[in-house]
N, C-alpha and C positions, 0 to 999 in steps of 0.2 A: 734569777731564774737560770737554771742550767740548760745546756744545749739540748738534751733529750726532751725535757719538759716543754721547751719552746716549740719543737716540731710536733709533739703529741697534741698540744693545744691547737696548732694549725690543722692537724689531721682530724680533730674533733669539730673545730669551728666550720670548716668548709662543708662537710656532709650535713651538719645541722642547718647551715644556711641554705643549702640546696633543698633539703627536705621542707623547710619552712617556706621558701620561695615557691616551690612547686605546689605545696598545699594551698597557699594563699591564692596563687594565680588560678589554679584549677577550681577552687571554691568560688571565686568571683565569676569566672567564665561559665560555670555550671548554673549559677543563679538559683532560682527557685525550682529548678527541674528535679524530678525524682528519679531520673534515669541514672542508673548505676548506683543508687543509694540502697543499701539493704532495707528490707521491709520494716524492720523494727525501728529504723531511724528516720523514716519518711516524715512522720508527724513532727518529730523533734526538729528536724531540719527546716520544715516549712514554717513552724512557729518562730524559730530563731531568725529566719530570713525576713518574715513579716515584721518582726519587732526591730530589725536593724542591727541586732547584736552580731549576727553572723558576718555581715559586711565589715563591722568594726574589727572583729577577730581576724578576718582574712586580710584586711589592710595592715593590721599590726604584724601578721606573719610575713607579708611581703616586705614591709619596711625593715623589720628585724632581720629577715633573710638577707636583704641587700647589705645591711650593716655588718652582718657576720661575714659575708662573702668578701667584702671589700675592706674589712677590718676598720670600719668607722665606728668608734666607740663600742667595741664588742662587749664590754661589761654592761653598758646600758642596753644593748640589744638582748643580752641574757636576762636582764631585769624585765624587759618588755615581754619576753617569752615565758617567764616563770608562771604567771597565772594561766596562760594559754595551755601550757604543758600539763598543769594540774587538771585543768578542764578536760584535756584529751584523755588522761588516765581515768578520771571519774566516769566520763561518758563511755569509754571503751569497757570499763569494768561493769557498768550497770546495763548497758544496752547491747554491747558487742563483745562478750567475753572471749570469743575466739580471736579477736584482734587486740587483745590486751597487751600482747608482746610488743606491738608497735609503739603503744603509749609508754610502756616501760623503757624501751630502747631510747626513745626521744627524751624521756625523763632523765635517764642515766647520762646521756650526752649533755643535756642542759645543766644538770647538777655538777658534773665534772667541770664543765666550762665555767660555770658560775663560781665554783670553789677555787679554781686555779688561775683564772684569767687576771685577777687582781694583782698577782705577783709581778706582772709586767709594768704596773704603774705605781708600785709602792716602794718606799725606801727600805733599805735593810734595817733590821732592828738595832736600836741603840745598845751599846755595851757599856755597862757601868762597872768600872774597876774598883 
């Protein structure tokens, strides 16, 4: 991994970790409250909270956010976030199209990190002469 790529990965890993950590903590602290939730997402949020899925998603965001911030198995953290990020894009595109850009930005950060972080832990390719 070259010098520039290493710092670009860090520059992507830290904001993504902060975004996920903030999202997870605020989601758990908010609970089943509809305060601050857009009208078209109130029913969706309440159903997911009652089923326990939202708590699982928010705990996953907190754990993966910490893993990314402190560089503890960042490739594994990216794998944890992949289904969550796809869900963010789908929910934003169906229920909140005006916030789709947030989902796309998080998707791009996660995709870049997932595609490039493995280079830190892999061996160089073998050369056959």
